[in-house]
A tleap script that builds the chain and sets N, CA, C and O, in Angstrom:
source leaprc.protein.ff14SB
mol = sequence {
  NMET GLU ILE SER PRO HIE ALA LYS ARG LEU
  ALA GLU GLU ILE ARG ALA ILE CYS ALA PRO
  GLU LYS ILE PHE LEU TYR HIE ALA LYS PHE
  ASP LEU HIE GLY GLN MET THR SER PHE LYS
  ILE CYS VAL VAL ALA SER ALA ALA ASP LYS
  ALA ALA LEU GLU ARG LYS ILE TYR LEU SER
  LEU ASP CYS ASP LEU PRO TYR ASP LEU VAL
  LEU TYR THR PRO GLU GLU TRP GLU ALA CYS
  MET GLN ASN PRO HIE SER PHE ALA GLY THR
  ILE ARG GLU LYS GLY VAL LEU LEU TYR ASP
  GLN ALA GLN CALA
}
set mol.1.N position { 3.612 38.379 -21.900 }
set mol.1.CA position { 2.960 37.892 -23.101 }
set mol.1.C position { 1.475 37.697 -22.806 }
set mol.1.O position { 1.101 37.026 -21.845 }
set mol.2.N position { 0.654 38.286 -23.635 }
set mol.2.CA position { -0.790 38.147 -23.478 }
set mol.2.C position { -1.208 36.748 -23.925 }
set mol.2.O position { -0.760 36.260 -24.962 }
set mol.3.N position { -2.052 36.121 -23.153 }
set mol.3.CA position { -2.503 34.769 -23.478 }
set mol.3.C position { -3.815 34.873 -24.251 }
set mol.3.O position { -4.817 35.377 -23.743 }
set mol.4.N position { -3.785 34.392 -25.472 }
set mol.4.CA position { -4.998 34.470 -26.299 }
set mol.4.C position { -5.986 33.379 -25.899 }
set mol.4.O position { -5.599 32.351 -25.344 }
set mol.5.N position { -7.256 33.612 -26.184 }
set mol.5.CA position { -8.261 32.571 -25.930 }
set mol.5.C position { -7.963 31.291 -26.716 }
set mol.5.O position { -8.312 30.194 -26.278 }
set mol.6.N position { -7.316 31.434 -27.878 }
set mol.6.CA position { -6.978 30.264 -28.686 }
set mol.6.C position { -5.993 29.360 -27.947 }
set mol.6.O position { -6.161 28.141 -27.922 }
set mol.7.N position { -4.976 29.954 -27.353 }
set mol.7.CA position { -3.981 29.170 -26.613 }
set mol.7.C position { -4.604 28.554 -25.370 }
set mol.7.O position { -4.312 27.404 -25.040 }
set mol.8.N position { -5.449 29.294 -24.682 }
set mol.8.CA position { -6.120 28.753 -23.489 }
set mol.8.C position { -7.010 27.566 -23.850 }
set mol.8.O position { -7.007 26.544 -23.163 }
set mol.9.N position { -7.765 27.711 -24.925 }
set mol.9.CA position { -8.673 26.638 -25.346 }
set mol.9.C position { -7.882 25.406 -25.759 }
set mol.9.O position { -8.245 24.283 -25.410 }
set mol.10.N position { -6.796 25.618 -26.503 }
set mol.10.CA position { -5.980 24.489 -26.921 }
set mol.10.C position { -5.396 23.770 -25.705 }
set mol.10.O position { -5.368 22.540 -25.672 }
set mol.11.N position { -4.937 24.514 -24.718 }
set mol.11.CA position { -4.404 23.905 -23.496 }
set mol.11.C position { -5.469 23.058 -22.807 }
set mol.11.O position { -5.177 21.957 -22.340 }
set mol.12.N position { -6.680 23.551 -22.741 }
set mol.12.CA position { -7.772 22.784 -22.121 }
set mol.12.C position { -8.050 21.495 -22.894 }
set mol.12.O position { -8.289 20.444 -22.298 }
set mol.13.N position { -8.017 21.583 -24.202 }
set mol.13.CA position { -8.273 20.402 -25.022 }
set mol.13.C position { -7.131 19.390 -24.907 }
set mol.13.O position { -7.371 18.183 -24.913 }
set mol.14.N position { -5.905 19.869 -24.803 }
set mol.14.CA position { -4.765 18.971 -24.603 }
set mol.14.C position { -4.900 18.262 -23.264 }
set mol.14.O position { -4.615 17.069 -23.161 }
set mol.15.N position { -5.328 18.980 -22.248 }
set mol.15.CA position { -5.549 18.355 -20.933 }
set mol.15.C position { -6.523 17.194 -21.026 }
set mol.15.O position { -6.335 16.176 -20.359 }
set mol.16.N position { -7.546 17.328 -21.829 }
set mol.16.CA position { -8.538 16.256 -21.972 }
set mol.16.C position { -7.972 15.042 -22.709 }
set mol.16.O position { -8.417 13.917 -22.481 }
set mol.17.N position { -7.003 15.260 -23.580 }
set mol.17.CA position { -6.443 14.164 -24.369 }
set mol.17.C position { -5.388 13.365 -23.605 }
set mol.17.O position { -5.372 12.136 -23.677 }
set mol.18.N position { -4.502 14.054 -22.871 }
set mol.18.CA position { -3.345 13.319 -22.351 }
set mol.18.C position { -3.010 13.559 -20.882 }
set mol.18.O position { -1.978 13.072 -20.422 }
set mol.19.N position { -3.812 14.269 -20.140 }
set mol.19.CA position { -3.550 14.525 -18.718 }
set mol.19.C position { -2.095 14.940 -18.480 }
set mol.19.O position { -1.362 14.237 -17.784 }
set mol.20.N position { -1.671 16.071 -19.048 }
set mol.20.CA position { -0.280 16.496 -18.922 }
set mol.20.C position { 0.062 16.973 -17.520 }
set mol.20.O position { -0.821 17.308 -16.730 }
set mol.21.N position { 1.349 16.998 -17.226 }
set mol.21.CA position { 1.817 17.567 -15.966 }
set mol.21.C position { 1.899 19.086 -16.062 }
set mol.21.O position { 1.571 19.798 -15.113 }
set mol.22.N position { 2.348 19.577 -17.234 }
set mol.22.CA position { 2.503 21.021 -17.429 }
set mol.22.C position { 2.223 21.375 -18.884 }
set mol.22.O position { 2.422 20.566 -19.790 }
set mol.23.N position { 1.758 22.598 -19.084 }
set mol.23.CA position { 1.616 23.165 -20.419 }
set mol.23.C position { 2.100 24.607 -20.353 }
set mol.23.O position { 1.673 25.379 -19.494 }
set mol.24.N position { 2.992 24.961 -21.264 }
set mol.24.CA position { 3.538 26.318 -21.351 }
set mol.24.C position { 3.236 26.917 -22.715 }
set mol.24.O position { 3.264 26.221 -23.730 }
set mol.25.N position { 2.951 28.197 -22.732 }
set mol.25.CA position { 2.957 28.999 -23.951 }
set mol.25.C position { 4.328 29.657 -23.958 }
set mol.25.O position { 4.653 30.419 -23.047 }
set mol.26.N position { 5.141 29.371 -24.980 }
set mol.26.CA position { 6.502 29.900 -24.915 }
set mol.26.C position { 6.896 30.809 -26.061 }
set mol.26.O position { 7.996 31.362 -26.046 }
set mol.27.N position { 6.055 30.980 -27.035 }
set mol.27.CA position { 6.368 31.921 -28.113 }
set mol.27.C position { 5.068 32.262 -28.826 }
set mol.27.O position { 4.195 31.411 -28.996 }
set mol.28.N position { 4.956 33.498 -29.232 }
set mol.28.CA position { 3.773 33.909 -29.994 }
set mol.28.C position { 4.180 34.997 -30.973 }
set mol.28.O position { 5.098 35.776 -30.716 }
set mol.29.N position { 3.481 35.034 -32.097 }
set mol.29.CA position { 3.662 36.096 -33.082 }
set mol.29.C position { 2.394 36.924 -33.095 }
set mol.29.O position { 1.290 36.408 -32.917 }
set mol.30.N position { 2.576 38.231 -33.311 }
set mol.30.CA position { 1.454 39.160 -33.293 }
set mol.30.C position { 1.463 40.005 -34.557 }
set mol.30.O position { 2.518 40.253 -35.142 }
set mol.31.N position { 0.281 40.444 -34.974 }
set mol.31.CA position { 0.194 41.343 -36.124 }
set mol.31.C position { 0.377 42.790 -35.649 }
set mol.31.O position { 0.630 43.036 -34.470 }
set mol.32.N position { 0.249 43.717 -36.556 }
set mol.32.CA position { 0.462 45.129 -36.227 }
set mol.32.C position { -0.564 45.683 -35.256 }
set mol.32.O position { -0.336 46.725 -34.642 }
set mol.33.N position { -1.691 44.999 -35.110 }
set mol.33.CA position { -2.746 45.439 -34.204 }
set mol.33.C position { -2.675 44.755 -32.843 }
set mol.33.O position { -3.547 44.944 -31.995 }
set mol.34.N position { -1.620 43.954 -32.647 }
set mol.34.CA position { -1.445 43.275 -31.366 }
set mol.34.C position { -2.227 41.987 -31.225 }
set mol.34.O position { -2.310 41.429 -30.131 }
set mol.35.N position { -2.804 41.505 -32.321 }
set mol.35.CA position { -3.550 40.244 -32.288 }
set mol.35.C position { -2.594 39.077 -32.547 }
set mol.35.O position { -1.776 39.128 -33.465 }
set mol.36.N position { -2.704 38.040 -31.739 }
set mol.36.CA position { -1.857 36.871 -31.918 }
set mol.36.C position { -2.183 36.215 -33.254 }
set mol.36.O position { -3.352 36.036 -33.599 }
set mol.37.N position { -1.138 35.857 -34.006 }
set mol.37.CA position { -1.331 35.217 -35.304 }
set mol.37.C position { -0.854 33.765 -35.314 }
set mol.37.O position { -1.278 32.991 -36.172 }
set mol.38.N position { 0.009 33.381 -34.390 }
set mol.38.CA position { 0.453 31.995 -34.240 }
set mol.38.C position { 1.137 31.877 -32.887 }
set mol.38.O position { 1.500 32.878 -32.270 }
set mol.39.N position { 1.307 30.639 -32.435 }
set mol.39.CA position { 1.949 30.442 -31.138 }
set mol.39.C position { 2.588 29.067 -31.049 }
set mol.39.O position { 2.326 28.173 -31.853 }
set mol.40.N position { 3.441 28.935 -30.032 }
set mol.40.CA position { 4.114 27.674 -29.762 }
set mol.40.C position { 3.797 27.266 -28.332 }
set mol.40.O position { 3.756 28.089 -27.417 }
set mol.41.N position { 3.575 25.979 -28.176 }
set mol.41.CA position { 3.164 25.462 -26.889 }
set mol.41.C position { 4.051 24.266 -26.531 }
set mol.41.O position { 4.457 23.495 -27.401 }
set mol.42.N position { 4.339 24.130 -25.252 }
set mol.42.CA position { 5.144 23.024 -24.744 }
set mol.42.C position { 4.279 22.204 -23.802 }
set mol.42.O position { 3.618 22.748 -22.918 }
set mol.43.N position { 4.291 20.893 -23.998 }
set mol.43.CA position { 3.504 19.979 -23.176 }
set mol.43.C position { 4.453 18.984 -22.512 }
set mol.43.O position { 5.306 18.389 -23.169 }
set mol.44.N position { 4.292 18.815 -21.209 }
set mol.44.CA position { 5.031 17.799 -20.471 }
set mol.44.C position { 4.012 16.743 -20.078 }
set mol.44.O position { 3.133 16.987 -19.250 }
set mol.45.N position { 4.140 15.552 -20.689 }
set mol.45.CA position { 3.143 14.505 -20.463 }
set mol.45.C position { 3.783 13.127 -20.611 }
set mol.45.O position { 4.701 12.932 -21.407 }
set mol.46.N position { 3.286 12.195 -19.839 }
set mol.46.CA position { 3.727 10.811 -19.974 }
set mol.46.C position { 3.216 10.264 -21.297 }
set mol.46.O position { 2.068 10.487 -21.681 }
set mol.47.N position { 4.100 9.538 -21.989 }
set mol.47.CA position { 3.712 8.946 -23.270 }
set mol.47.C position { 4.637 7.774 -23.569 }
set mol.47.O position { 5.860 7.915 -23.588 }
set mol.48.N position { 4.039 6.636 -23.798 }
set mol.48.CA position { 4.833 5.475 -24.193 }
set mol.48.C position { 5.418 5.704 -25.586 }
set mol.48.O position { 6.515 5.236 -25.892 }
set mol.49.N position { 4.673 6.431 -26.428 }
set mol.49.CA position { 5.102 6.738 -27.790 }
set mol.49.C position { 4.861 8.233 -28.030 }
set mol.49.O position { 3.748 8.651 -28.350 }
set mol.50.N position { 5.917 9.022 -27.869 }
set mol.50.CA position { 5.778 10.486 -28.006 }
set mol.50.C position { 5.279 10.892 -29.385 }
set mol.50.O position { 4.430 11.776 -29.506 }
set mol.51.N position { 5.799 10.253 -30.414 }
set mol.51.CA position { 5.389 10.612 -31.771 }
set mol.51.C position { 3.897 10.354 -31.966 }
set mol.51.O position { 3.207 11.145 -32.608 }
set mol.52.N position { 3.406 9.260 -31.420 }
set mol.52.CA position { 1.977 8.948 -31.543 }
set mol.52.C position { 1.131 9.973 -30.798 }
set mol.52.O position { 0.088 10.392 -31.301 }
set mol.53.N position { 1.562 10.382 -29.610 }
set mol.53.CA position { 0.815 11.383 -28.858 }
set mol.53.C position { 0.832 12.725 -29.582 }
set mol.53.O position { -0.190 13.408 -29.650 }
set mol.54.N position { 1.971 13.099 -30.112 }
set mol.54.CA position { 2.050 14.363 -30.852 }
set mol.54.C position { 1.110 14.334 -32.059 }
set mol.54.O position { 0.394 15.304 -32.306 }
set mol.55.N position { 1.107 13.235 -32.807 }
set mol.55.CA position { 0.186 13.102 -33.949 }
set mol.55.C position { -1.265 13.197 -33.487 }
set mol.55.O position { -2.084 13.859 -34.124 }
set mol.56.N position { -1.575 12.534 -32.381 }
set mol.56.CA position { -2.945 12.552 -31.868 }
set mol.56.C position { -3.386 13.974 -31.543 }
set mol.56.O position { -4.508 14.369 -31.862 }
set mol.57.N position { -2.510 14.738 -30.913 }
set mol.57.CA position { -2.851 16.123 -30.574 }
set mol.57.C position { -3.083 16.932 -31.845 }
set mol.57.O position { -4.101 17.612 -31.974 }
set mol.58.N position { -2.138 16.861 -32.789 }
set mol.58.CA position { -2.279 17.632 -34.025 }
set mol.58.C position { -3.516 17.218 -34.820 }
set mol.58.O position { -4.203 18.072 -35.380 }
set mol.59.N position { -3.805 15.922 -34.876 }
set mol.59.CA position { -4.921 15.448 -35.690 }
set mol.59.C position { -6.278 15.605 -35.000 }
set mol.59.O position { -7.305 15.720 -35.669 }
set mol.60.N position { -6.283 15.611 -33.680 }
set mol.60.CA position { -7.543 15.685 -32.931 }
set mol.60.C position { -7.997 17.105 -32.641 }
set mol.60.O position { -9.193 17.364 -32.512 }
set mol.61.N position { -7.050 18.023 -32.539 }
set mol.61.CA position { -7.390 19.371 -32.084 }
set mol.61.C position { -7.241 20.383 -33.200 }
set mol.61.O position { -6.188 20.506 -33.825 }
set mol.62.N position { -8.311 21.094 -33.430 }
set mol.62.CA position { -8.309 22.148 -34.431 }
set mol.62.C position { -8.191 23.481 -33.704 }
set mol.62.O position { -8.776 23.679 -32.639 }
set mol.63.N position { -7.438 24.372 -34.286 }
set mol.63.CA position { -7.265 25.703 -33.698 }
set mol.63.C position { -7.364 26.721 -34.824 }
set mol.63.O position { -6.887 26.481 -35.933 }
set mol.64.N position { -7.985 27.858 -34.534 }
set mol.64.CA position { -8.122 28.902 -35.547 }
set mol.64.C position { -6.794 29.551 -35.894 }
set mol.64.O position { -6.671 30.185 -36.942 }
set mol.65.N position { -5.795 29.402 -35.028 }
set mol.65.CA position { -4.465 29.950 -35.283 }
set mol.65.C position { -3.469 28.814 -35.483 }
set mol.65.O position { -3.607 27.760 -34.863 }
set mol.66.N position { -2.478 29.010 -36.329 }
set mol.66.CA position { -1.427 28.005 -36.458 }
set mol.66.C position { -0.660 27.883 -35.139 }
set mol.66.O position { -0.416 28.875 -34.452 }
set mol.67.N position { -0.291 26.659 -34.806 }
set mol.67.CA position { 0.495 26.451 -33.597 }
set mol.67.C position { 1.508 25.339 -33.821 }
set mol.67.O position { 1.325 24.463 -34.666 }
set mol.68.N position { 2.565 25.399 -33.052 }
set mol.68.CA position { 3.577 24.351 -33.018 }
set mol.68.C position { 3.582 23.790 -31.616 }
set mol.68.O position { 3.211 24.464 -30.655 }
set mol.69.N position { 4.009 22.545 -31.513 }
set mol.69.CA position { 3.983 21.835 -30.247 }
set mol.69.C position { 5.336 21.170 -30.024 }
set mol.69.O position { 5.898 20.563 -30.936 }
set mol.70.N position { 5.845 21.288 -28.817 }
set mol.70.CA position { 6.999 20.494 -28.418 }
set mol.70.C position { 6.551 19.668 -27.219 }
set mol.70.O position { 5.891 20.172 -26.310 }
set mol.71.N position { 6.919 18.396 -27.234 }
set mol.71.CA position { 6.449 17.460 -26.220 }
set mol.71.C position { 7.648 16.865 -25.488 }
set mol.71.O position { 8.586 16.367 -26.111 }
set mol.72.N position { 7.606 16.924 -24.170 }
set mol.72.CA position { 8.609 16.296 -23.309 }
set mol.72.C position { 7.909 15.285 -22.416 }
set mol.72.O position { 6.788 15.522 -21.965 }
set mol.73.N position { 8.564 14.161 -22.162 }
set mol.73.CA position { 8.079 13.281 -21.104 }
set mol.73.C position { 8.515 13.910 -19.783 }
set mol.73.O position { 9.431 14.733 -19.780 }
set mol.74.N position { 7.897 13.553 -18.674 }
set mol.74.CA position { 8.332 14.105 -17.382 }
set mol.74.C position { 9.810 13.814 -17.097 }
set mol.74.O position { 10.506 14.646 -16.515 }
set mol.75.N position { 10.278 12.653 -17.502 }
set mol.75.CA position { 11.680 12.297 -17.286 }
set mol.75.C position { 12.609 13.191 -18.108 }
set mol.75.O position { 13.636 13.652 -17.611 }
set mol.76.N position { 12.246 13.430 -19.361 }
set mol.76.CA position { 13.045 14.321 -20.204 }
set mol.76.C position { 13.042 15.739 -19.635 }
set mol.76.O position { 14.075 16.407 -19.604 }
set mol.77.N position { 11.880 16.184 -19.189 }
set mol.77.CA position { 11.748 17.527 -18.646 }
set mol.77.C position { 12.664 17.695 -17.425 }
set mol.77.O position { 13.408 18.671 -17.329 }
set mol.78.N position { 12.602 16.746 -16.509 }
set mol.78.CA position { 13.438 16.819 -15.298 }
set mol.78.C position { 14.917 16.782 -15.653 }
set mol.78.O position { 15.710 17.513 -15.059 }
set mol.79.N position { 15.300 15.949 -16.606 }
set mol.79.CA position { 16.701 15.890 -17.027 }
set mol.79.C position { 17.140 17.233 -17.615 }
set mol.79.O position { 18.247 17.702 -17.351 }
set mol.80.N position { 16.274 17.840 -18.404 }
set mol.80.CA position { 16.602 19.145 -19.005 }
set mol.80.C position { 16.661 20.250 -17.958 }
set mol.80.O position { 17.395 21.222 -18.136 }
set mol.81.N position { 15.913 20.124 -16.883 }
set mol.81.CA position { 15.913 21.149 -15.839 }
set mol.81.C position { 17.253 21.199 -15.109 }
set mol.81.O position { 17.532 22.171 -14.407 }
set mol.82.N position { 18.084 20.171 -15.261 }
set mol.82.CA position { 19.416 20.179 -14.654 }
set mol.82.C position { 20.320 21.207 -15.329 }
set mol.82.O position { 21.314 21.641 -14.747 }
set mol.83.N position { 19.978 21.590 -16.543 }
set mol.83.CA position { 20.743 22.586 -17.283 }
set mol.83.C position { 19.829 23.775 -17.573 }
set mol.83.O position { 18.990 23.704 -18.472 }
set mol.84.N position { 19.983 24.874 -16.816 }
set mol.84.CA position { 19.088 26.018 -17.013 }
set mol.84.C position { 19.219 26.660 -18.403 }
set mol.84.O position { 18.370 27.459 -18.799 }
set mol.85.N position { 20.284 26.310 -19.142 }
set mol.85.CA position { 20.474 26.877 -20.479 }
set mol.85.C position { 19.892 25.991 -21.569 }
set mol.85.O position { 20.025 26.293 -22.754 }
set mol.86.N position { 19.246 24.896 -21.172 }
set mol.86.CA position { 18.603 24.022 -22.156 }
set mol.86.C position { 17.366 24.722 -22.725 }
set mol.86.O position { 16.880 25.707 -22.169 }
set mol.87.N position { 16.879 24.198 -23.828 }
set mol.87.CA position { 15.664 24.762 -24.426 }
set mol.87.C position { 14.509 24.684 -23.444 }
set mol.87.O position { 13.746 25.640 -23.306 }
set mol.88.N position { 14.374 23.554 -22.758 }
set mol.88.CA position { 13.310 23.406 -21.763 }
set mol.88.C position { 13.487 24.412 -20.629 }
set mol.88.O position { 12.504 24.963 -20.133 }
set mol.89.N position { 14.717 24.653 -20.217 }
set mol.89.CA position { 14.974 25.646 -19.174 }
set mol.89.C position { 14.541 27.033 -19.607 }
set mol.89.O position { 13.995 27.797 -18.811 }
set mol.90.N position { 14.784 27.359 -20.863 }
set mol.90.CA position { 14.362 28.651 -21.404 }
set mol.90.C position { 12.837 28.744 -21.436 }
set mol.90.O position { 12.264 29.786 -21.118 }
set mol.91.N position { 12.183 27.641 -21.824 }
set mol.91.CA position { 10.715 27.628 -21.837 }
set mol.91.C position { 10.186 27.872 -20.428 }
set mol.91.O position { 9.272 28.673 -20.233 }
set mol.92.N position { 10.763 27.180 -19.447 }
set mol.92.CA position { 10.286 27.345 -18.067 }
set mol.92.C position { 10.509 28.772 -17.571 }
set mol.92.O position { 9.663 29.331 -16.874 }
set mol.93.N position { 11.653 29.358 -17.934 }
set mol.93.CA position { 11.985 30.701 -17.446 }
set mol.93.C position { 11.198 31.803 -18.151 }
set mol.93.O position { 10.734 32.743 -17.505 }
set mol.94.N position { 11.046 31.695 -19.472 }
set mol.94.CA position { 10.459 32.791 -20.237 }
set mol.94.C position { 9.031 32.534 -20.696 }
set mol.94.O position { 8.336 33.462 -21.110 }
set mol.95.N position { 8.588 31.284 -20.625 }
set mol.95.CA position { 7.242 30.957 -21.080 }
set mol.95.C position { 6.189 31.297 -20.045 }
set mol.95.O position { 6.501 31.671 -18.914 }
set mol.96.N position { 4.951 31.162 -20.448 }
set mol.96.CA position { 3.803 31.394 -19.573 }
set mol.96.C position { 3.196 30.033 -19.235 }
set mol.96.O position { 2.796 29.283 -20.125 }
set mol.97.N position { 3.135 29.727 -17.955 }
set mol.97.CA position { 2.566 28.465 -17.513 }
set mol.97.C position { 1.045 28.521 -17.651 }
set mol.97.O position { 0.377 29.296 -16.968 }
set mol.98.N position { 0.516 27.696 -18.537 }
set mol.98.CA position { -0.937 27.651 -18.755 }
set mol.98.C position { -1.607 26.621 -17.862 }
set mol.98.O position { -2.778 26.758 -17.510 }
set mol.99.N position { -0.851 25.581 -17.496 }
set mol.99.CA position { -1.427 24.525 -16.662 }
set mol.99.C position { -0.297 23.830 -15.910 }
set mol.99.O position { 0.768 23.566 -16.470 }
set mol.100.N position { -0.539 23.540 -14.647 }
set mol.100.CA position { 0.377 22.774 -13.824 }
set mol.100.C position { -0.458 21.808 -12.994 }
set mol.100.O position { -1.229 22.225 -12.129 }
set mol.101.N position { -0.302 20.536 -13.259 }
set mol.101.CA position { -1.073 19.519 -12.563 }
set mol.101.C position { -0.896 19.623 -11.054 }
set mol.101.O position { -1.840 19.362 -10.308 }
set mol.102.N position { 0.292 19.999 -10.589 }
set mol.102.CA position { 0.566 20.119 -9.155 }
set mol.102.C position { -0.242 21.240 -8.513 }
set mol.102.O position { -0.473 21.221 -7.304 }
set mol.103.N position { -0.677 22.221 -9.314 }
set mol.103.CA position { -1.428 23.354 -8.787 }
set mol.103.C position { -2.925 23.223 -9.041 }
set mol.103.O position { -3.719 24.050 -8.592 }
set mol.104.N position { -3.297 22.173 -9.767 }
set mol.104.CA position { -4.725 22.017 -10.133 }
set mol.104.C position { -5.558 21.560 -8.958 }
set mol.104.O position { -6.768 21.380 -9.092 }
savepdb mol mol.pdb
quit
């Protein structure tokens, strides 16, 4: 999957907001010319209130392309990694890792 500048920029902006452990690009739609038209991103970040953090990201960050976000706490992510057939397991296996705090 080709990583668009829009997804890269959004990942950088998310890093500034919440210091995530990981960010994945896990789905994208393309037009007939191969240009990305929308994408989905997964963020693994500590949050006392996940809904509040998700709202903050959506309300604070503007992107030229429509995007969807799924947010996991590190504890939820690790629990989901116990089942490789979980949605998170699929994201880890098939998604593109945009950021990993352990590798930064």
